[in-house]
Backbone as JSON Lines, residues from 0, in Angstrom:
{"i":0,"aa":"M","n":[17.83,29.66,0.71],"ca":[17.56,29.62,2.13],"c":[18.88,29.44,2.86]}
{"i":1,"aa":"G","n":[19.1,30.19,3.88],"ca":[20.36,30.14,4.6],"c":[20.18,29.63,6.01]}
{"i":2,"aa":"G","n":[21.28,29.51,6.67],"ca":[21.26,29.06,8.05],"c":[22.41,29.69,8.8]}
{"i":3,"aa":"E","n":[22.38,29.52,10.09],"ca":[23.42,30.1,10.92],"c":[23.94,29.03,11.87]}
{"i":4,"aa":"D","n":[25.25,28.92,11.96],"ca":[25.9,27.99,12.88],"c":[26.86,28.76,13.74]}
{"i":5,"aa":"D","n":[27.19,28.17,14.87],"ca":[28.25,28.73,15.7],"c":[29.28,27.63,15.94]}
{"i":6,"aa":"K","n":[30.36,27.99,16.6],"ca":[31.45,27.05,16.82],"c":[30.97,25.77,17.5]}
{"i":7,"aa":"H","n":[30.12,25.92,18.51],"ca":[29.67,24.74,19.27],"c":[28.82,23.8,18.41]}
{"i":8,"aa":"S","n":[27.93,24.35,17.57],"ca":[27.08,23.48,16.77],"c":[27.9,22.76,15.69]}
{"i":9,"aa":"I","n":[28.88,23.44,15.11],"ca":[29.73,22.79,14.09],"c":[30.57,21.69,14.72]}
{"i":10,"aa":"L","n":[31.19,21.97,15.86],"ca":[31.99,20.94,16.54],"c":[31.13,19.75,16.96]}
{"i":11,"aa":"A","n":[29.91,20.01,17.4],"ca":[29.0,18.92,17.78],"c":[28.64,18.05,16.57]}
{"i":12,"aa":"D","n":[28.35,18.69,15.42],"ca":[28.02,17.93,14.21],"c":[29.19,17.09,13.73]}
{"i":13,"aa":"V","n":[30.39,17.66,13.76],"ca":[31.58,16.9,13.33],"c":[31.89,15.78,14.32]}
{"i":14,"aa":"G","n":[31.83,16.08,15.61],"ca":[32.14,15.09,16.65],"c":[31.17,13.92,16.65]}
{"i":15,"aa":"S","n":[29.9,14.17,16.33],"ca":[28.88,13.12,16.31],"c":[28.83,12.4,14.96]}
{"i":16,"aa":"H","n":[29.61,12.87,14.0],"ca":[29.63,12.35,12.63],"c":[28.33,12.62,11.88]}
{"i":17,"aa":"D","n":[27.53,13.6,12.38],"ca":[26.37,14.05,11.62],"c":[26.82,14.79,10.36]}
{"i":18,"aa":"L","n":[27.98,15.45,10.45],"ca":[28.56,16.15,9.31],"c":[29.88,15.47,8.95]}
{"i":19,"aa":"V","n":[29.93,14.93,7.73],"ca":[31.13,14.24,7.25],"c":[31.45,14.76,5.85]}
{"i":20,"aa":"Y","n":[32.66,15.3,5.69],"ca":[33.11,15.76,4.38],"c":[33.88,14.65,3.68]}
{"i":21,"aa":"E","n":[33.52,14.35,2.44],"ca":[34.3,13.46,1.6],"c":[35.36,14.27,0.87]}
{"i":22,"aa":"R","n":[35.01,15.49,0.5],"ca":[35.95,16.38,-0.16],"c":[35.62,17.82,0.24]}
{"i":23,"aa":"L","n":[36.66,18.55,0.57],"ca":[36.54,19.98,0.86],"c":[37.82,20.61,0.34]}
{"i":24,"aa":"S","n":[37.74,21.22,-0.83],"ca":[38.94,21.8,-1.44],"c":[38.72,23.29,-1.69]}
{"i":25,"aa":"Y","n":[39.81,24.04,-1.54],"ca":[39.77,25.49,-1.72],"c":[40.63,25.87,-2.92]}
{"i":26,"aa":"S","n":[40.2,26.93,-3.61],"ca":[40.97,27.48,-4.73],"c":[40.77,28.99,-4.76]}
{"i":27,"aa":"K","n":[41.53,29.64,-5.6],"ca":[41.43,31.09,-5.79],"c":[41.51,31.86,-4.47]}
{"i":28,"aa":"R","n":[42.41,31.44,-3.61],"ca":[42.56,32.07,-2.29],"c":[43.24,33.42,-2.43]}
{"i":29,"aa":"E","n":[42.69,34.41,-1.75],"ca":[43.27,35.75,-1.71],"c":[43.31,36.21,-0.26]}
{"i":30,"aa":"I","n":[44.48,36.72,0.16],"ca":[44.66,37.17,1.54],"c":[45.0,38.66,1.52]}
{"i":31,"aa":"R","n":[44.24,39.43,2.3],"ca":[44.51,40.86,2.44],"c":[44.77,41.15,3.92]}
{"i":32,"aa":"L","n":[45.85,41.83,4.2],"ca":[46.22,42.16,5.57],"c":[45.93,43.63,5.86]}
{"i":33,"aa":"Y","n":[45.36,43.89,7.02],"ca":[45.08,45.23,7.51],"c":[45.55,45.28,8.96]}
{"i":34,"aa":"G","n":[46.84,45.54,9.15],"ca":[47.39,45.53,10.5],"c":[47.3,44.14,11.11]}
{"i":35,"aa":"D","n":[46.59,44.02,12.23],"ca":[46.42,42.74,12.91],"c":[45.14,42.01,12.49]}
{"i":36,"aa":"T","n":[44.6,42.38,11.33],"ca":[43.41,41.73,10.78],"c":[43.72,41.2,9.39]}
{"i":37,"aa":"A","n":[43.26,39.99,9.1],"ca":[43.43,39.4,7.77],"c":[42.06,38.98,7.25]}
{"i":38,"aa":"I","n":[41.8,39.31,5.98],"ca":[40.59,38.88,5.3],"c":[41.03,37.87,4.24]}
{"i":39,"aa":"V","n":[40.46,36.66,4.31],"ca":[40.81,35.6,3.37],"c":[39.56,35.22,2.59]}
{"i":40,"aa":"T","n":[39.62,35.37,1.27],"ca":[38.51,34.96,0.42],"c":[38.97,33.79,-0.44]}
{"i":41,"aa":"S","n":[38.06,32.87,-0.73],"ca":[38.39,31.71,-1.56],"c":[37.11,31.09,-2.11]}
{"i":42,"aa":"H","n":[37.32,30.18,-3.04],"ca":[36.24,29.35,-3.57],"c":[36.39,27.98,-2.92]}
{"i":43,"aa":"A","n":[35.29,27.35,-2.58],"ca":[35.33,26.0,-1.99],"c":[34.45,25.07,-2.8]}
{"i":44,"aa":"D","n":[34.9,23.84,-2.91],"ca":[34.15,22.77,-3.58],"c":[33.94,21.69,-2.53]}
{"i":45,"aa":"I","n":[32.67,21.37,-2.22],"ca":[32.41,20.4,-1.15],"c":[31.58,19.22,-1.65]}
{"i":46,"aa":"I","n":[31.85,18.08,-1.05],"ca":[31.03,16.88,-1.18],"c":[31.03,16.25,0.2]}
{"i":47,"aa":"G","n":[29.84,15.9,0.68],"ca":[29.76,15.28,1.99],"c":[28.34,14.85,2.31]}
{"i":48,"aa":"N","n":[28.12,14.59,3.59],"ca":[26.81,14.19,4.1],"c":[26.52,14.93,5.4]}
{"i":49,"aa":"Y","n":[25.26,15.34,5.56],"ca":[24.82,15.92,6.83],"c":[23.57,15.19,7.26]}
{"i":50,"aa":"K","n":[23.69,14.43,8.34],"ca":[22.59,13.63,8.88],"c":[21.95,12.76,7.81]}
{"i":51,"aa":"G","n":[22.83,12.12,6.98],"ca":[22.35,11.21,5.96],"c":[21.94,11.88,4.65]}
{"i":52,"aa":"K","n":[21.94,13.2,4.61],"ca":[21.56,13.92,3.39],"c":[22.82,14.34,2.63]}
{"i":53,"aa":"R","n":[22.84,14.08,1.35],"ca":[24.0,14.39,0.51],"c":[24.19,15.9,0.4]}
{"i":54,"aa":"L","n":[25.44,16.33,0.56],"ca":[25.82,17.73,0.38],"c":[26.79,17.82,-0.77]}
{"i":55,"aa":"S","n":[26.61,18.79,-1.63],"ca":[27.6,19.07,-2.66],"c":[27.37,20.48,-3.16]}
{"i":56,"aa":"G","n":[28.43,21.08,-3.64],"ca":[28.27,22.41,-4.21],"c":[29.54,23.21,-4.2]}
{"i":57,"aa":"K","n":[29.4,24.39,-4.75],"ca":[30.5,25.34,-4.8],"c":[30.12,26.56,-3.98]}
{"i":58,"aa":"L","n":[31.08,27.05,-3.21],"ca":[30.83,28.16,-2.3],"c":[31.86,29.25,-2.49]}
{"i":59,"aa":"L","n":[31.47,30.47,-2.18],"ca":[32.41,31.57,-1.99],"c":[32.53,31.73,-0.48]}
{"i":60,"aa":"V","n":[33.77,31.75,0.02],"ca":[34.0,31.76,1.47],"c":[34.83,32.98,1.85]}
{"i":61,"aa":"T","n":[34.43,33.66,2.91],"ca":[35.19,34.77,3.47],"c":[35.47,34.47,4.93]}
{"i":62,"aa":"R","n":[36.74,34.56,5.31],"ca":[37.15,34.35,6.7],"c":[37.82,35.62,7.2]}
{"i":63,"aa":"V","n":[37.6,35.93,8.46],"ca":[38.25,37.08,9.1],"c":[39.07,36.56,10.27]}
{"i":64,"aa":"Y","n":[40.36,36.91,10.29],"ca":[41.27,36.51,11.35],"c":[41.79,37.77,12.05]}
{"i":65,"aa":"T","n":[42.13,37.63,13.32],"ca":[42.8,38.69,14.04],"c":[44.04,38.11,14.72]}
{"i":66,"aa":"K","n":[45.07,38.91,14.81],"ca":[46.31,38.45,15.45],"c":[46.29,38.86,16.91]}
{"i":67,"aa":"E","n":[46.38,37.86,17.78],"ca":[46.36,38.09,19.23],"c":[47.54,37.37,19.85]}
{"i":68,"aa":"N","n":[48.37,38.11,20.56],"ca":[49.55,37.54,21.24],"c":[50.41,36.72,20.29]}
{"i":69,"aa":"G","n":[50.56,37.2,19.06],"ca":[51.43,36.54,18.1],"c":[50.82,35.39,17.32]}
{"i":70,"aa":"S","n":[49.55,35.05,17.59],"ca":[48.89,33.95,16.89],"c":[47.64,34.46,16.17]}
{"i":71,"aa":"W","n":[47.35,33.85,15.02],"ca":[46.15,34.21,14.28],"c":[44.95,33.42,14.79]}
{"i":72,"aa":"R","n":[43.83,34.11,14.96],"ca":[42.6,33.5,15.48],"c":[41.45,33.79,14.52]}
{"i":73,"aa":"L","n":[40.73,32.76,14.12],"ca":[39.56,32.91,13.27],"c":[38.44,33.52,14.1]}
{"i":74,"aa":"V","n":[37.9,34.66,13.64],"ca":[36.83,35.32,14.41],"c":[35.5,35.33,13.67]}
{"i":75,"aa":"A","n":[35.51,35.11,12.35],"ca":[34.25,35.07,11.6],"c":[34.47,34.33,10.29]}
{"i":76,"aa":"I","n":[33.41,33.65,9.86],"ca":[33.43,32.97,8.57],"c":[32.04,33.09,7.97]}
{"i":77,"aa":"Q","n":[32.0,33.29,6.66],"ca":[30.72,33.39,5.94],"c":[30.89,32.69,4.61]}
{"i":78,"aa":"S","n":[29.89,31.91,4.22],"ca":[29.95,31.25,2.92],"c":[28.63,31.44,2.18]}
{"i":79,"aa":"T","n":[28.73,31.53,0.87],"ca":[27.59,31.71,0.0],"c":[27.66,30.71,-1.15]}
{"i":80,"aa":"R","n":[26.59,29.98,-1.36],"ca":[26.55,29.01,-2.45],"c":[26.52,29.77,-3.77]}
{"i":81,"aa":"T","n":[27.29,29.27,-4.74],"ca":[27.31,29.86,-6.06],"c":[26.51,28.98,-7.01]}
{"i":82,"aa":"S","n":[26.13,29.52,-8.12],"ca":[25.39,28.72,-9.1],"c":[26.34,27.71,-9.74]}
{"i":83,"aa":"E","n":[25.83,26.55,-10.0],"ca":[26.62,25.5,-10.66],"c":[26.85,25.87,-12.11]}
{"i":84,"aa":"P","n":[28.02,25.52,-12.68],"ca":[28.28,25.85,-14.09],"c":[27.38,25.07,-15.03]}
């Protein structure tokens, strides 16, 4: 089962401490550049709490950045839970 968040809902959860990460680590990062667009893929390992409920797992994460006025801007992110080993 999946869900959808936007920038405002994530910032609200973090600001209210409804979402608290104890650990968020990335590995196997790969960056591909296409002009002013960058695709970043990685594996993430998370442990945390969301509204008192324990969160943990391994994710595959894809981020899309675009370069605007000399700075990189995150424009999309998608994550998929992977099966535990």
